[in-house]
Structure formats: C-alpha cells, structure tokens
C-alpha positions in Angstrom: 59.7 26.3 29.3 59.1 24.4 26.1 56.4 25.5 23.6 54.6 22.9 21.5 52.5 23.2 18.4 52.3 27.0 18.0 50.1 28.4 15.3 50.6 32.1 15.3 47.1 33.3 14.4 46.0 36.4 16.0 42.2 36.4 15.8 39.9 36.3 18.8 36.3 35.3 19.5 35.7 38.6 21.3 38.0 41.6 22.0 38.0 41.5 25.8 40.4 40.7 28.6 42.0 37.2 28.7 40.8 34.8 31.4 42.6 32.3 33.7 40.7 29.3 35.2 41.8 28.6 38.8 43.9 25.5 39.2 42.7 24.1 42.6 41.6 20.6 43.4 38.2 21.8 44.5 37.5 23.4 41.1 38.4 20.5 38.8 37.0 17.0 38.3 38.5 13.9 36.7 36.0 11.4 35.2 36.4 7.8 34.4 34.6 8.4 31.1 31.0 9.0 32.2 31.0 6.4 34.9 32.3 8.2 38.0 34.8 10.6 39.4 38.5 9.7 40.1 40.7 11.4 42.6 42.8 14.4 42.0 45.1 16.2 44.4 47.0 19.4 45.0 50.6 19.2 43.9 53.4 20.5 46.1 54.8 23.6 44.5 51.6 24.4 42.6 49.0 22.8 40.3 46.7 19.8 40.6 47.5 16.2 39.5 46.4 12.6 39.2 47.9 9.2 38.7 46.9 7.5 35.5 44.7 4.5 36.0 46.6 1.2 35.7 45.4 -1.9 33.8 46.9 -5.3 34.4 46.4 -6.1 30.7 47.1 -3.9 27.7 44.6 -3.3 24.8 42.4 -5.0 23.7 41.9 -6.3 27.2 42.6 -3.1 29.2 40.3 -1.8 31.9 38.3 -1.5 34.0 38.9 2.1 34.9 40.0 4.9 32.5 41.0 8.6 32.7 38.6 10.5 30.4 37.7 14.1 31.2 39.7 16.6 33.3 37.4 19.5 33.5 36.4 22.6 35.5 32.9 24.0 35.7 32.9 27.8 34.9 30.4 30.6 34.9 30.2 34.1 33.6 33.3 34.0 31.5 34.1 34.2 27.8 37.1 32.6 26.3 38.6 35.7 24.8 42.0 36.4 23.3 43.9 34.8 20.5 44.5 31.3 22.0 44.1 28.9 24.9 47.3 27.9 26.7 47.4 24.8 28.8 50.5 24.3 31.0 51.2 20.8 32.3 53.7 18.1 33.2 53.6 14.4 32.4 56.0 12.1 34.2 56.1 8.7 32.5 58.7 6.0 32.0 59.4 5.3 28.3 58.3 1.6 28.9 54.8 2.6 29.8 52.1 1.1 27.5 49.3 3.5 26.9 45.9 2.0 26.3 42.9 3.7 24.7 40.5 0.9 23.5 37.8 1.4 26.1 35.4 0.6 23.1 36.0 -2.7 21.3 35.3 -1.0 18.0 38.1 1.6 18.5 40.8 -0.1 16.6 42.2 3.0 14.8 45.9 3.4 15.2 47.4 5.3 18.2 48.8 7.6 19.5 47.2 8.3 22.8 46.7 12.0 23.4 44.6 14.7 24.9 42.6 17.5 23.2 41.5 20.8 24.8 37.7 20.7 25.5 35.0 23.4 25.8 31.3 22.8 26.4 28.3 25.1 26.8 24.9 24.0 28.1 22.6 26.3 26.3 22.2 28.7 23.4 20.9 28.6 19.8 17.8 26.7 20.9 19.7 23.8 22.3 20.5 22.3 25.7 23.0 20.2 27.5 21.8 19.4 31.0 25.2 18.6 32.4 28.7 17.3 31.6 28.5 14.0 29.5 24.8 14.4 28.8 23.6 14.1 25.3 23.5 17.6 23.9 20.7 18.8 21.6 22.2 19.8 19.2 25.6 18.1 19.5 27.3 21.3 18.5 27.5 22.5 22.1 30.7 20.5 22.7 34.0 21.4 21.0 37.5 19.9 20.9 40.8 21.3 19.7 41.5 19.8 16.3 44.0 19.2 14.9 46.0 20.5 17.9 46.5 17.8 20.5 49.3 16.4 22.7 50.7 12.9 22.5 51.1 11.3 25.9 54.8 11.0 26.7 57.1 12.2 29.4 57.5 15.9 29.0 60.7 16.3 31.0 59.2 19.3 32.9 56.5 21.9 32.3 55.3 22.4 28.7 52.6 24.5 27.1 50.0 23.5 24.5 48.7 26.4 22.5 45.3 26.2 20.7 44.3 29.2 18.6 40.8 30.5 19.2 40.0 30.4 15.5 37.4 28.1 13.9 39.8 26.1 11.8 41.3 24.7 15.0 38.1 23.2 16.4 35.5 20.4 15.7 32.3 19.4 17.5 31.0 16.1 18.8 30.4 14.5 15.4 33.7 15.8 14.0 32.2 18.8 12.0 34.6 21.8 11.8 33.8 25.2 13.2 34.6 26.6 9.7 31.4 25.2 8.4 28.8 28.1 8.2 26.2 25.8 9.7 28.3 25.1 12.8 30.2 28.3 13.2 27.5 30.1 15.3 27.5 27.2 17.8 31.2 27.4 18.2 31.0 31.2 18.8 28.3 30.6 21.4 30.3 27.9 23.2 33.5 30.0 23.3 31.6 33.1 24.5 29.5 31.2 27.1 31.4 28.1 28.3 30.1 26.0 31.1 32.9 23.3 31.2 36.5 23.7 30.2 39.5 21.4 30.3 40.8 18.5 28.3 39.9 15.0 27.4 42.0 11.9 27.0 41.7 9.4 24.2 43.3 7.7 21.3 42.5 6.0 18.0 39.3 7.6 16.8 37.5 9.2 19.8 39.0 12.2 21.5 37.5 11.6 24.9 36.9 7.9 25.4 39.8 7.8 27.9 43.2 6.1 28.5 44.9 4.0 31.0 48.4 2.4 31.3 50.0 -1.0 31.6 53.3 -1.1 33.5 56.4 -3.3 33.6 57.3 -4.6 37.0 58.9 -1.9 39.2 57.9 1.0 36.9 56.3 4.0 38.6 52.7 4.9 37.8 52.8 7.9 35.3 51.3 11.2 36.6 49.7 14.2 35.0 50.0 17.7 36.6 48.0 20.6 35.4 49.6 24.0 36.1 47.5 26.4 34.0 44.5 26.8 31.7 44.1 30.3 30.4 43.6 32.5 27.3 45.9 35.1 26.1 
C-alpha cells in the first residue's frame, strides 16, 4: 500500500486509545454541497463508494450537481493519537476533466482535491446546530491544511496521513490552529467531534465541491473509502 504525504510528528491531542470510524453505507453521508444528499453504496470486498457527479460542460459552466462533503456523524469519541489516516481508492481515466467552480468567483488555479474534515457542534460558548449550518463561532469546523490529496487515479488503495498537531489544521476562515486565539477551539473540536470525514473542492474553497466532465466512452470516476482512523 502506498503512503502519501507523511509528516512524522508524534504529538497527540490526548493520550488515549486510537479510534476507527465504521465504514458502512448507513454511517456515512455524501452531500451535494449543502443542497441535498447523494447516493453512496457498499463496495464488494469492503468499504463504501460513490460515482462522481457528471457535468456535460466543464468549468466555468459545470453543474448542476456537485460532490461536496463525505462525512460520518460521531458521538462520544475523541480523535486521539498522533495522526488521522484515511484509506481510499480513486478510479479515474487520465482524460477526466475535474471541475470545481461551483461559485463563479472561484477562479483560483486548480488542482481539485480533498481535505480531511472535523466539526464539533458545541463548546467554548459556541454552537453549530448541524452539518453545514453557520457556526458561532466559525472555529468549530476544521480542515487539514496543508495536507490534502489531488484527485487522480490512485492505482489501488492509498493512505493520506494528517498529523494531529495544530500546524496541520485551519478553520472556516483559514485561521491556523497554531494561533493562540484559535488553538482552544481546535483542541475542543478534536476532543469532541460531531462530524468527521473529508470535503472536496478546488481553487480557493476546501469544501465547495467537485464534479467531472468526460470524453465519449470514458467511465465515470469513482471514490471508495476503506478507512478513517487515528493511530
């Protein structure tokens, strides 16, 4: 199994046992940004998967549906250990055109990618009613940064490793967890997560979604999630 983007930092949010989020279709949700849910399915041999949404036209005219958040709701866990490890497979022909401009203003350069995502709903005097709701304060939602994975065919199962250290995370507005103002929110989120997973995007936003445009006869690319755990 290939290992991508390894930063060997051995600090943890809390010194407890590692956790593994169950990878079953009834435990995960795929969202078309904040609009509605998209189908996911169990994969023969293990894991869950989905087909990327297809757009007849590439950016800037891509749409109307987009793959945004692949997430699982969790309770009574803490993301302990030294890192989060996501195991996955992407099957995609090299000719696939990846689109990410679900917002007309998002004209930043590619690549299309996914970031690991963790959200809590409470703590430090704030609240987030549910997934996608506006959080007060916004520091209840965190993304891996700079660690991400560019969307390409993986040639089999690969792992993305994200250290559980503040220099590898930023919040909704891009502020780093290393900032003393935001660090307590990051600790609260990692110790009391309510949603975990990954978000797809490109250009500027981390989670404003992707879709694909295909050449005639090219198979729709797929994403398979095999594991989401800490170690």
